[in-house]
PQR file with spaces between the fields and no chain letter, atoms N, CA, C, O and H, PARSE charges and radii, in Angstrom:
ATOM       1  N    UNK     1      36.623  -83.312  -20.455 -0.4000 1.5000
ATOM       2  CA   UNK     1      37.701  -82.691  -19.746 -0.0000 2.0000
ATOM       3  C    UNK     1      37.202  -82.351  -18.352  0.5500 1.7000
ATOM       4  O    UNK     1      36.028  -82.034  -18.161 -0.5500 1.4000
ATOM       5  N    UNK     2      38.101  -82.421  -17.383 -0.4000 1.5000
ATOM       6  CA   UNK     2      37.721  -82.132  -16.005 -0.0000 2.0000
ATOM       7  C    UNK     2      38.714  -81.170  -15.375  0.5500 1.7000
ATOM       8  O    UNK     2      39.924  -81.396  -15.396 -0.5500 1.4000
ATOM       9  H    UNK     2      39.054  -82.679  -17.538  0.4000 1.0000
ATOM      10  N    UNK     3      38.176  -80.088  -14.811 -0.4000 1.5000
ATOM      11  CA   UNK     3      39.014  -79.120  -14.103 -0.0000 2.0000
ATOM      12  C    UNK     3      39.236  -79.582  -12.672  0.5500 1.7000
ATOM      13  O    UNK     3      38.488  -80.423  -12.174 -0.5500 1.4000
ATOM      14  H    UNK     3      37.193  -79.905  -14.793  0.4000 1.0000
ATOM      15  N    UNK     4      40.252  -79.045  -12.002 -0.4000 1.5000
ATOM      16  CA   UNK     4      40.508  -79.423  -10.607 -0.0000 2.0000
ATOM      17  C    UNK     4      39.345  -79.129   -9.661  0.5500 1.7000
ATOM      18  O    UNK     4      39.227  -79.772   -8.617 -0.5500 1.4000
ATOM      19  H    UNK     4      40.860  -78.361  -12.407  0.4000 1.0000
ATOM      20  N    UNK     5      38.471  -78.155  -10.010 -0.4000 1.5000
ATOM      21  CA   UNK     5      37.340  -77.827   -9.145 -0.0000 2.0000
ATOM      22  C    UNK     5      36.128  -78.723   -9.380  0.5500 1.7000
ATOM      23  O    UNK     5      35.067  -78.499   -8.797 -0.5500 1.4000
ATOM      24  H    UNK     5      38.566  -77.633  -10.858  0.4000 1.0000
ATOM      25  N    UNK     6      36.281  -79.738  -10.233 -0.4000 1.5000
ATOM      26  CA   UNK     6      35.210  -80.696  -10.469 -0.0000 2.0000
ATOM      27  C    UNK     6      34.303  -80.377  -11.640  0.5500 1.7000
ATOM      28  O    UNK     6      33.414  -81.170  -11.953 -0.5500 1.4000
ATOM      29  H    UNK     6      37.143  -79.921  -10.706  0.4000 1.0000
ATOM      30  N    UNK     7      34.495  -79.238  -12.302 -0.4000 1.5000
ATOM      31  CA   UNK     7      33.685  -78.912  -13.476 -0.0000 2.0000
ATOM      32  C    UNK     7      34.121  -79.805  -14.632  0.5500 1.7000
ATOM      33  O    UNK     7      35.310  -79.922  -14.927 -0.5500 1.4000
ATOM      34  H    UNK     7      35.217  -78.594  -12.048  0.4000 1.0000
ATOM      35  N    UNK     8      33.147  -80.430  -15.280 -0.4000 1.5000
ATOM      36  CA   UNK     8      33.395  -81.338  -16.400 -0.0000 2.0000
ATOM      37  C    UNK     8      32.870  -80.700  -17.682  0.5500 1.7000
ATOM      38  O    UNK     8      31.741  -80.210  -17.723 -0.5500 1.4000
ATOM      39  H    UNK     8      32.181  -80.334  -15.041  0.4000 1.0000
ATOM      40  N    UNK     9      33.693  -80.709  -18.725 -0.4000 1.5000
ATOM      41  CA   UNK     9      33.299  -80.203  -20.038 -0.0000 2.0000
ATOM      42  C    UNK     9      33.198  -81.378  -21.003  0.5500 1.7000
ATOM      43  O    UNK     9      34.073  -82.243  -21.039 -0.5500 1.4000
ATOM      44  H    UNK     9      34.610  -81.106  -18.692  0.4000 1.0000
ATOM      45  N    UNK    10      32.138  -81.398  -21.770 -0.4000 1.5000
ATOM      46  CA   UNK    10      31.972  -82.427  -22.794 -0.0000 2.0000
ATOM      47  C    UNK    10      31.962  -81.758  -24.162  0.5500 1.7000
ATOM      48  O    UNK    10      31.260  -80.769  -24.376 -0.5500 1.4000
ATOM      49  H    UNK    10      31.427  -80.695  -21.741  0.4000 1.0000
ATOM      50  N    UNK    11      32.742  -82.304  -25.079 -0.4000 1.5000
ATOM      51  CA   UNK    11      32.766  -81.833  -26.465 -0.0000 2.0000
ATOM      52  C    UNK    11      32.465  -83.056  -27.319  0.5500 1.7000
ATOM      53  O    UNK    11      33.230  -84.020  -27.321 -0.5500 1.4000
ATOM      54  H    UNK    11      33.312  -83.107  -24.905  0.4000 1.0000
ATOM      55  N    UNK    12      31.351  -83.017  -28.045 -0.4000 1.5000
ATOM      56  CA   UNK    12      30.938  -84.189  -28.818 -0.0000 2.0000
ATOM      57  C    UNK    12      30.759  -83.849  -30.292  0.5500 1.7000
ATOM      58  O    UNK    12      30.678  -82.681  -30.672 -0.5500 1.4000
ATOM      59  H    UNK    12      30.730  -82.233  -28.043  0.4000 1.0000
ATOM      60  N    UNK    13      30.699  -84.878  -31.101 -0.4000 1.5000
ATOM      61  CA   UNK    13      30.652  -84.806  -32.565 -0.0000 2.0000
ATOM      62  C    UNK    13      32.002  -84.372  -33.119  0.5500 1.7000
ATOM      63  O    UNK    13      32.069  -83.610  -34.083 -0.5500 1.4000
ATOM      64  H    UNK    13      30.764  -85.827  -30.793  0.4000 1.0000
ATOM      65  N    UNK    14      33.073  -84.861  -32.507 -0.4000 1.5000
ATOM      66  CA   UNK    14      34.412  -84.515  -32.972 -0.0000 2.0000
ATOM      67  C    UNK    14      34.964  -85.604  -33.884  0.5500 1.7000
ATOM      68  O    UNK    14      34.452  -86.723  -33.938 -0.5500 1.4000
ATOM      69  H    UNK    14      33.018  -85.480  -31.724  0.4000 1.0000
ATOM      70  N    UNK    15      36.004  -85.246  -34.585 -0.4000 1.5000
ATOM      71  CA   UNK    15      36.703  -86.159  -35.476 -0.0000 2.0000
ATOM      72  C    UNK    15      38.203  -85.946  -35.242  0.5500 1.7000
ATOM      73  O    UNK    15      38.616  -84.837  -34.901 -0.5500 1.4000
ATOM      74  H    UNK    15      36.420  -84.337  -34.541  0.4000 1.0000
ATOM      75  N    UNK    16      38.990  -86.944  -35.412 -0.4000 1.5000
ATOM      76  CA   UNK    16      40.440  -86.846  -35.283 -0.0000 2.0000
ATOM      77  C    UNK    16      40.881  -86.181  -33.973  0.5500 1.7000
ATOM      78  O    UNK    16      41.468  -85.100  -34.004 -0.5500 1.4000
ATOM      79  H    UNK    16      38.654  -87.845  -35.688  0.4000 1.0000
ATOM      80  N    UNK    17      40.607  -86.815  -32.820 -0.4000 1.5000
ATOM      81  CA   UNK    17      41.048  -86.230  -31.553 -0.0000 2.0000
ATOM      82  C    UNK    17      42.558  -86.038  -31.526  0.5500 1.7000
ATOM      83  O    UNK    17      43.308  -86.865  -32.044 -0.5500 1.4000
ATOM      84  H    UNK    17      40.130  -87.693  -32.795  0.4000 1.0000
ATOM      85  N    UNK    18      42.997  -84.943  -30.917 -0.4000 1.5000
ATOM      86  CA   UNK    18      44.433  -84.641  -30.830 -0.0000 2.0000
ATOM      87  C    UNK    18      44.957  -84.708  -29.406  0.5500 1.7000
ATOM      88  O    UNK    18      46.136  -84.447  -29.167 -0.5500 1.4000
ATOM      89  H    UNK    18      42.389  -84.271  -30.496  0.4000 1.0000
ATOM      90  N    UNK    19      44.096  -85.056  -28.458 -0.4000 1.5000
ATOM      91  CA   UNK    19      44.511  -85.252  -27.071 -0.0000 2.0000
ATOM      92  C    UNK    19      44.023  -86.618  -26.616  0.5500 1.7000
ATOM      93  O    UNK    19      43.103  -87.189  -27.202 -0.5500 1.4000
ATOM      94  H    UNK    19      43.138  -85.268  -28.653  0.4000 1.0000
ATOM      95  N    UNK    20      44.647  -87.133  -25.570 -0.4000 1.5000
ATOM      96  CA   UNK    20      44.299  -88.454  -25.043 -0.0000 2.0000
ATOM      97  C    UNK    20      43.701  -88.332  -23.655  0.5500 1.7000
ATOM      98  O    UNK    20      43.897  -87.325  -22.974 -0.5500 1.4000
ATOM      99  H    UNK    20      45.395  -86.670  -25.095  0.4000 1.0000
ATOM     100  N    UNK    21      42.983  -89.342  -23.239 -0.4000 1.5000
ATOM     101  CA   UNK    21      42.398  -89.382  -21.907 -0.0000 2.0000
ATOM     102  C    UNK    21      43.512  -89.225  -20.871  0.5500 1.7000
ATOM     103  O    UNK    21      44.533  -89.911  -20.933 -0.5500 1.4000
ATOM     104  H    UNK    21      42.824  -90.160  -23.792  0.4000 1.0000
ATOM     105  N    UNK    22      43.301  -88.316  -19.922 -0.4000 1.5000
ATOM     106  CA   UNK    22      44.280  -88.078  -18.867 -0.0000 2.0000
ATOM     107  C    UNK    22      45.318  -87.022  -19.191  0.5500 1.7000
ATOM     108  O    UNK    22      46.058  -86.599  -18.303 -0.5500 1.4000
ATOM     109  H    UNK    22      42.472  -87.759  -19.872  0.4000 1.0000
ATOM     110  N    UNK    23      45.393  -86.586  -20.436 -0.4000 1.5000
ATOM     111  CA   UNK    23      46.378  -85.580  -20.846 -0.0000 2.0000
ATOM     112  C    UNK    23      45.917  -84.188  -20.415  0.5500 1.7000
ATOM     113  O    UNK    23      44.742  -83.857  -20.569 -0.5500 1.4000
ATOM     114  H    UNK    23      44.793  -86.929  -21.157  0.4000 1.0000
ATOM     115  N    UNK    24      46.817  -83.374  -19.881 -0.4000 1.5000
ATOM     116  CA   UNK    24      46.504  -81.993  -19.534 -0.0000 2.0000
ATOM     117  C    UNK    24      46.412  -81.160  -20.810  0.5500 1.7000
ATOM     118  O    UNK    24      47.177  -81.378  -21.750 -0.5500 1.4000
ATOM     119  H    UNK    24      47.772  -83.642  -19.756  0.4000 1.0000
ATOM     120  N    UNK    25      45.488  -80.216  -20.846 -0.4000 1.5000
ATOM     121  CA   UNK    25      45.333  -79.328  -22.001 -0.0000 2.0000
ATOM     122  C    UNK    25      45.531  -77.889  -21.547  0.5500 1.7000
ATOM     123  O    UNK    25      45.386  -77.566  -20.368 -0.5500 1.4000
ATOM     124  H    UNK    25      44.867  -80.039  -20.082  0.4000 1.0000
ATOM     125  N    UNK    26      45.865  -77.032  -22.510 -0.4000 1.5000
ATOM     126  CA   UNK    26      46.100  -75.620  -22.212 -0.0000 2.0000
ATOM     127  C    UNK    26      45.185  -74.749  -23.062  0.5500 1.7000
ATOM     128  O    UNK    26      44.664  -75.189  -24.086 -0.5500 1.4000
ATOM     129  H    UNK    26      45.983  -77.294  -23.467  0.4000 1.0000
ATOM     130  N    UNK    27      44.999  -73.515  -22.626 -0.4000 1.5000
ATOM     131  CA   UNK    27      44.165  -72.564  -23.353 -0.0000 2.0000
ATOM     132  C    UNK    27      44.668  -72.407  -24.781  0.5500 1.7000
ATOM     133  O    UNK    27      45.862  -72.206  -25.005 -0.5500 1.4000
ATOM     134  H    UNK    27      45.422  -73.158  -21.794  0.4000 1.0000
ATOM     135  N    UNK    28      43.757  -72.498  -25.746 -0.4000 1.5000
ATOM     136  CA   UNK    28      44.108  -72.331  -27.150 -0.0000 2.0000
ATOM     137  C    UNK    28      44.572  -73.593  -27.845  0.5500 1.7000
ATOM     138  O    UNK    28      44.766  -73.592  -29.060 -0.5500 1.4000
ATOM     139  H    UNK    28      42.788  -72.660  -25.564  0.4000 1.0000
ATOM     140  N    UNK    29      44.752  -74.664  -27.104 -0.4000 1.5000
ATOM     141  CA   UNK    29      45.210  -75.933  -27.682 -0.0000 2.0000
ATOM     142  C    UNK    29      44.102  -76.559  -28.524  0.5500 1.7000
ATOM     143  O    UNK    29      42.941  -76.563  -28.115 -0.5500 1.4000
ATOM     144  H    UNK    29      44.594  -74.666  -26.116  0.4000 1.0000
ATOM     145  N    UNK    30      44.449  -77.085  -29.692 -0.4000 1.5000
ATOM     146  CA   UNK    30      43.488  -77.798  -30.533 -0.0000 2.0000
ATOM     147  C    UNK    30      43.221  -79.156  -29.906  0.5500 1.7000
ATOM     148  O    UNK    30      44.151  -79.915  -29.632 -0.5500 1.4000
ATOM     149  H    UNK    30      45.392  -77.082  -30.025  0.4000 1.0000
ATOM     150  N    UNK    31      41.940  -79.461  -29.678 -0.4000 1.5000
ATOM     151  CA   UNK    31      41.551  -80.730  -29.071 -0.0000 2.0000
ATOM     152  C    UNK    31      41.214  -81.782  -30.110  0.5500 1.7000
ATOM     153  O    UNK    31      41.502  -82.964  -29.922 -0.5500 1.4000
ATOM     154  H    UNK    31      41.185  -78.844  -29.900  0.4000 1.0000
ATOM     155  N    UNK    32      40.597  -81.350  -31.217 -0.4000 1.5000
ATOM     156  CA   UNK    32      40.153  -82.281  -32.258 -0.0000 2.0000
ATOM     157  C    UNK    32      39.673  -81.473  -33.458  0.5500 1.7000
ATOM     158  O    UNK    32      39.536  -80.252  -33.391 -0.5500 1.4000
ATOM     159  H    UNK    32      40.363  -80.390  -31.370  0.4000 1.0000
ATOM     160  N    UNK    33      39.425  -82.175  -34.545 -0.4000 1.5000
ATOM     161  CA   UNK    33      38.771  -81.560  -35.695 -0.0000 2.0000
ATOM     162  C    UNK    33      37.255  -81.630  -35.476  0.5500 1.7000
ATOM     163  O    UNK    33      36.757  -82.549  -34.826 -0.5500 1.4000
ATOM     164  H    UNK    33      39.536  -83.168  -34.599  0.4000 1.0000
ATOM     165  N    UNK    34      36.542  -80.667  -36.015 -0.4000 1.5000
ATOM     166  CA   UNK    34      35.084  -80.694  -35.944 -0.0000 2.0000
ATOM     167  C    UNK    34      34.599  -81.842  -36.807  0.5500 1.7000
ATOM     168  O    UNK    34      35.063  -82.022  -37.933 -0.5500 1.4000
ATOM     169  H    UNK    34      36.947  -79.921  -36.544  0.4000 1.0000
ATOM     170  N    UNK    35      33.663  -82.620  -36.278 -0.4000 1.5000
ATOM     171  CA   UNK    35      33.164  -83.787  -36.995 -0.0000 2.0000
ATOM     172  C    UNK    35      31.768  -83.591  -37.551  0.5500 1.7000
ATOM     173  O    UNK    35      31.188  -82.510  -37.450 -0.5500 1.4000
ATOM     174  H    UNK    35      33.286  -82.474  -35.364  0.4000 1.0000
ATOM     175  N    UNK    36      31.244  -84.641  -38.135 -0.4000 1.5000
ATOM     176  CA   UNK    36      29.892  -84.616  -38.678 -0.0000 2.0000
ATOM     177  C    UNK    36      29.275  -85.990  -38.474  0.5500 1.7000
ATOM     178  O    UNK    36      29.059  -86.738  -39.427 -0.5500 1.4000
ATOM     179  H    UNK    36      31.715  -85.519  -38.218  0.4000 1.0000
ATOM     180  N    UNK    37      28.998  -86.308  -37.227 -0.4000 1.5000
ATOM     181  CA   UNK    37      28.282  -87.552  -36.961 -0.0000 2.0000
ATOM     182  C    UNK    37      26.950  -87.211  -36.321  0.5500 1.7000
ATOM     183  O    UNK    37      26.778  -86.105  -35.807 -0.5500 1.4000
ATOM     184  H    UNK    37      29.174  -85.701  -36.452  0.4000 1.0000
ATOM     185  N    UNK    38      26.038  -88.109  -36.342 -0.4000 1.5000
ATOM     186  CA   UNK    38      24.685  -87.817  -35.900 -0.0000 2.0000
ATOM     187  C    UNK    38      23.827  -87.451  -37.097  0.5500 1.7000
ATOM     188  O    UNK    38      24.196  -87.719  -38.241 -0.5500 1.4000
ATOM     189  H    UNK    38      26.178  -89.007  -36.759  0.4000 1.0000
ATOM     190  N    UNK    39      22.688  -86.841  -36.831 -0.4000 1.5000
ATOM     191  CA   UNK    39      21.740  -86.507  -37.900 -0.0000 2.0000
ATOM     192  C    UNK    39      21.939  -85.063  -38.353  0.5500 1.7000
ATOM     193  O    UNK    39      21.116  -84.194  -38.065 -0.5500 1.4000
ATOM     194  H    UNK    39      22.388  -86.624  -35.902  0.4000 1.0000
ATOM     195  N    UNK    40      23.026  -84.819  -39.056 -0.4000 1.5000
ATOM     196  CA   UNK    40      23.344  -83.476  -39.529 -0.0000 2.0000
ATOM     197  C    UNK    40      23.975  -83.553  -40.906  0.5500 1.7000
ATOM     198  O    UNK    40      24.648  -84.528  -41.241 -0.5500 1.4000
ATOM     199  H    UNK    40      23.695  -85.525  -39.290  0.4000 1.0000
ATOM     200  N    UNK    41      23.752  -82.524  -41.694 -0.4000 1.5000
ATOM     201  CA   UNK    41      24.372  -82.444  -43.016 -0.0000 2.0000
ATOM     202  C    UNK    41      25.711  -81.721  -42.999  0.5500 1.7000
ATOM     203  O    UNK    41      26.448  -81.752  -43.984 -0.5500 1.4000
ATOM     204  H    UNK    41      23.206  -81.732  -41.422  0.4000 1.0000
ATOM     205  N    UNK    42      26.031  -81.065  -41.873 -0.4000 1.5000
ATOM     206  CA   UNK    42      27.228  -80.237  -41.819 -0.0000 2.0000
ATOM     207  C    UNK    42      28.032  -80.523  -40.554  0.5500 1.7000
ATOM     208  O    UNK    42      27.466  -80.935  -39.541 -0.5500 1.4000
ATOM     209  H    UNK    42      25.433  -81.041  -41.073  0.4000 1.0000
ATOM     210  N    UNK    43      29.354  -80.306  -40.602 -0.4000 1.5000
ATOM     211  CA   UNK    43      30.184  -80.469  -39.411 -0.0000 2.0000
ATOM     212  C    UNK    43      29.728  -79.525  -38.296  0.5500 1.7000
ATOM     213  O    UNK    43      29.375  -78.374  -38.554 -0.5500 1.4000
ATOM     214  H    UNK    43      29.814  -79.970  -41.424  0.4000 1.0000
ATOM     215  N    UNK    44      29.740  -80.012  -37.080 -0.4000 1.5000
ATOM     216  CA   UNK    44      29.346  -79.214  -35.927 -0.0000 2.0000
ATOM     217  C    UNK    44      29.829  -79.891  -34.654  0.5500 1.7000
ATOM     218  O    UNK    44      30.201  -81.064  -34.668 -0.5500 1.4000
ATOM     219  H    UNK    44      30.027  -80.946  -36.870  0.4000 1.0000
ATOM     220  N    UNK    45      29.822  -79.147  -33.553 -0.4000 1.5000
ATOM     221  CA   UNK    45      30.138  -79.720  -32.253 -0.0000 2.0000
ATOM     222  C    UNK    45      29.076  -79.295  -31.251  0.5500 1.7000
ATOM     223  O    UNK    45      28.377  -78.303  -31.453 -0.5500 1.4000
ATOM     224  H    UNK    45      29.519  -78.194  -33.542  0.4000 1.0000
ATOM     225  N    UNK    46      28.966  -80.044  -30.185 -0.4000 1.5000
ATOM     226  CA   UNK    46      28.141  -79.685  -29.032 -0.0000 2.0000
ATOM     227  C    UNK    46      29.089  -79.609  -27.846  0.5500 1.7000
ATOM     228  O    UNK    46      29.945  -80.475  -27.669 -0.5500 1.4000
ATOM     229  H    UNK    46      29.534  -80.851  -30.021  0.4000 1.0000
ATOM     230  N    UNK    47      28.931  -78.571  -27.038 -0.4000 1.5000
ATOM     231  CA   UNK    47      29.775  -78.385  -25.867 -0.0000 2.0000
ATOM     232  C    UNK    47      28.878  -78.192  -24.651  0.5500 1.7000
ATOM     233  O    UNK    47      27.936  -77.400  -24.681 -0.5500 1.4000
ATOM     234  H    UNK    47      28.235  -77.868  -27.182  0.4000 1.0000
ATOM     235  N    UNK    48      29.178  -78.917  -23.590 -0.4000 1.5000
ATOM     236  CA   UNK    48      28.423  -78.776  -22.355 -0.0000 2.0000
ATOM     237  C    UNK    48      29.357  -78.729  -21.168  0.5500 1.7000
ATOM     238  O    UNK    48      30.470  -79.253  -21.220 -0.5500 1.4000
ATOM     239  H    UNK    48      29.944  -79.560  -23.565  0.4000 1.0000
ATOM     240  N    UNK    49      28.895  -78.091  -20.084 -0.4000 1.5000
ATOM     241  CA   UNK    49      29.669  -78.032  -18.850 -0.0000 2.0000
ATOM     242  C    UNK    49      28.754  -78.366  -17.685  0.5500 1.7000
ATOM     243  O    UNK    49      27.607  -77.923  -17.643 -0.5500 1.4000
ATOM     244  H    UNK    49      27.991  -77.666  -20.042  0.4000 1.0000
ATOM     245  N    UNK    50      29.261  -79.149  -16.740 -0.4000 1.5000
ATOM     246  CA   UNK    50      28.481  -79.598  -15.591 -0.0000 2.0000
ATOM     247  C    UNK    50      29.343  -79.611  -14.342  0.5500 1.7000
ATOM     248  O    UNK    50      30.546  -79.866  -14.407 -0.5500 1.4000
ATOM     249  H    UNK    50      30.193  -79.509  -16.775  0.4000 1.0000
ATOM     250  N    UNK    51      28.723  -79.335  -13.213 -0.4000 1.5000
ATOM     251  CA   UNK    51      29.360  -79.577  -11.920 -0.0000 2.0000
ATOM     252  C    UNK    51      28.411  -80.508  -11.179  0.5500 1.7000
ATOM     253  O    UNK    51      27.336  -80.104  -10.736 -0.5500 1.4000
ATOM     254  H    UNK    51      27.746  -79.128  -13.160  0.4000 1.0000
ATOM     255  N    UNK    52      28.832  -81.767  -11.055 -0.4000 1.5000
ATOM     256  CA   UNK    52      27.912  -82.800  -10.576 -0.0000 2.0000
ATOM     257  C    UNK    52      26.836  -82.990  -11.628  0.5500 1.7000
ATOM     258  O    UNK    52      27.154  -83.230  -12.793 -0.5500 1.4000
ATOM     259  H    UNK    52      29.706  -82.096  -11.415  0.4000 1.0000
ATOM     260  N    UNK    53      25.575  -82.889  -11.247 -0.4000 1.5000
ATOM     261  CA   UNK    53      24.486  -83.016  -12.222 -0.0000 2.0000
ATOM     262  C    UNK    53      23.946  -81.658  -12.654  0.5500 1.7000
ATOM     263  O    UNK    53      22.978  -81.591  -13.411 -0.5500 1.4000
ATOM     264  H    UNK    53      25.318  -82.694  -10.300  0.4000 1.0000
ATOM     265  N    UNK    54      24.564  -80.569  -12.179 -0.4000 1.5000
ATOM     266  CA   UNK    54      24.085  -79.221  -12.503 -0.0000 2.0000
ATOM     267  C    UNK    54      24.716  -78.707  -13.795  0.5500 1.7000
ATOM     268  O    UNK    54      25.940  -78.594  -13.865 -0.5500 1.4000
ATOM     269  H    UNK    54      25.350  -80.623  -11.563  0.4000 1.0000
ATOM     270  N    UNK    55      23.907  -78.389  -14.835 -0.4000 1.5000
ATOM     271  CA   UNK    55      24.462  -77.807  -16.058 -0.0000 2.0000
ATOM     272  C    UNK    55      24.911  -76.375  -15.796  0.5500 1.7000
ATOM     273  O    UNK    55      24.280  -75.659  -15.017 -0.5500 1.4000
ATOM     274  H    UNK    55      22.913  -78.482  -14.777  0.4000 1.0000
ATOM     275  N    UNK    56      25.987  -75.956  -16.434 -0.4000 1.5000
ATOM     276  CA   UNK    56      26.544  -74.623  -16.255 -0.0000 2.0000
ATOM     277  C    UNK    56      26.476  -73.824  -17.550  0.5500 1.7000
ATOM     278  O    UNK    56      26.514  -74.393  -18.640 -0.5500 1.4000
ATOM     279  H    UNK    56      26.499  -76.537  -17.066  0.4000 1.0000
ATOM     280  N    UNK    57      26.375  -72.511  -17.426 -0.4000 1.5000
ATOM     281  CA   UNK    57      26.406  -71.609  -18.580 -0.0000 2.0000
ATOM     282  C    UNK    57      27.853  -71.473  -19.050  0.5500 1.7000
ATOM     283  O    UNK    57      28.758  -71.348  -18.226 -0.5500 1.4000
ATOM     284  H    UNK    57      26.344  -72.049  -16.540  0.4000 1.0000
ATOM     285  N    UNK    58      28.080  -71.496  -20.364 -0.4000 1.5000
ATOM     286  CA   UNK    58      29.422  -71.356  -20.926 -0.0000 2.0000
ATOM     287  C    UNK    58      29.511  -70.020  -21.654  0.5500 1.7000
ATOM     288  O    UNK    58      28.612  -69.657  -22.413 -0.5500 1.4000
ATOM     289  H    UNK    58      27.344  -71.597  -21.033  0.4000 1.0000
ATOM     290  N    UNK    59      30.598  -69.292  -21.420 -0.4000 1.5000
ATOM     291  CA   UNK    59      30.898  -68.064  -22.159 -0.0000 2.0000
ATOM     292  C    UNK    59      32.185  -68.297  -22.927  0.5500 1.7000
ATOM     293  O    UNK    59      33.153  -68.819  -22.374 -0.5500 1.4000
ATOM     294  H    UNK    59      31.329  -69.587  -20.803  0.4000 1.0000
ATOM     295  N    UNK    60      32.207  -67.912  -24.201 -0.4000 1.5000
ATOM     296  CA   UNK    60      33.364  -68.162  -25.057 -0.0000 2.0000
ATOM     297  C    UNK    60      34.200  -66.908  -25.253  0.5500 1.7000
ATOM     298  O    UNK    60      33.667  -65.809  -25.405 -0.5500 1.4000
ATOM     299  H    UNK    60      31.421  -67.487  -24.650  0.4000 1.0000
ATOM     300  N    UNK    61      35.526  -67.085  -25.246 -0.4000 1.5000
ATOM     301  CA   UNK    61      36.466  -66.035  -25.599 -0.0000 2.0000
ATOM     302  C    UNK    61      36.686  -66.148  -27.102  0.5500 1.7000
ATOM     303  O    UNK    61      37.299  -67.108  -27.568 -0.5500 1.4000
ATOM     304  H    UNK    61      35.959  -67.978  -25.123  0.4000 1.0000
ATOM     305  N    UNK    62      36.203  -65.197  -27.847 -0.4000 1.5000
ATOM     306  CA   UNK    62      36.194  -65.264  -29.322 -0.0000 2.0000
ATOM     307  C    UNK    62      37.575  -65.164  -29.972  0.5500 1.7000
ATOM     308  O    UNK    62      37.688  -65.390  -31.177 -0.5500 1.4000
ATOM     309  H    UNK    62      35.705  -64.417  -27.468  0.4000 1.0000
ATOM     310  N    UNK    63      38.630  -64.834  -29.221 -0.4000 1.5000
ATOM     311  CA   UNK    63      39.926  -64.625  -29.865 -0.0000 2.0000
ATOM     312  C    UNK    63      40.505  -65.910  -30.455  0.5500 1.7000
ATOM     313  O    UNK    63      41.381  -65.832  -31.316 -0.5500 1.4000
ATOM     314  H    UNK    63      38.539  -64.651  -28.242  0.4000 1.0000
ATOM     315  N    UNK    64      40.050  -67.087  -30.025 -0.4000 1.5000
ATOM     316  CA   UNK    64      40.572  -68.336  -30.568 -0.0000 2.0000
ATOM     317  C    UNK    64      39.694  -68.911  -31.677  0.5500 1.7000
ATOM     318  O    UNK    64      40.058  -69.915  -32.288 -0.5500 1.4000
ATOM     319  H    UNK    64      39.338  -67.151  -29.326  0.4000 1.0000
ATOM     320  N    UNK    65      38.558  -68.298  -31.943 -0.4000 1.5000
ATOM     321  CA   UNK    65      37.656  -68.800  -32.984 -0.0000 2.0000
ATOM     322  C    UNK    65      38.028  -68.166  -34.308  0.5500 1.7000
ATOM     323  O    UNK    65      38.027  -66.944  -34.455 -0.5500 1.4000
ATOM     324  H    UNK    65      38.263  -67.482  -31.446  0.4000 1.0000
ATOM     325  N    UNK    66      38.350  -69.026  -35.280 -0.4000 1.5000
ATOM     326  CA   UNK    66      38.765  -68.521  -36.590 -0.0000 2.0000
ATOM     327  C    UNK    66      37.736  -68.858  -37.637  0.5500 1.7000
ATOM     328  O    UNK    66      37.910  -68.514  -38.806 -0.5500 1.4000
ATOM     329  H    UNK    66      38.352  -70.019  -35.161  0.4000 1.0000
């Protein structure tokens, strides 16, 4: 996902994506189901944020985590 200010978010190890490339997303919108690919025994995701090649710190709003 890419914000207008150039910050790019990557969400990987997902399953059943619910959004398409180029589609706008909103706060609280479900993007995909958590997947289990890679070398893991349990479903999980990795989330990263970058501006150019600089990694950014992410803070989560817990109200959407169930």
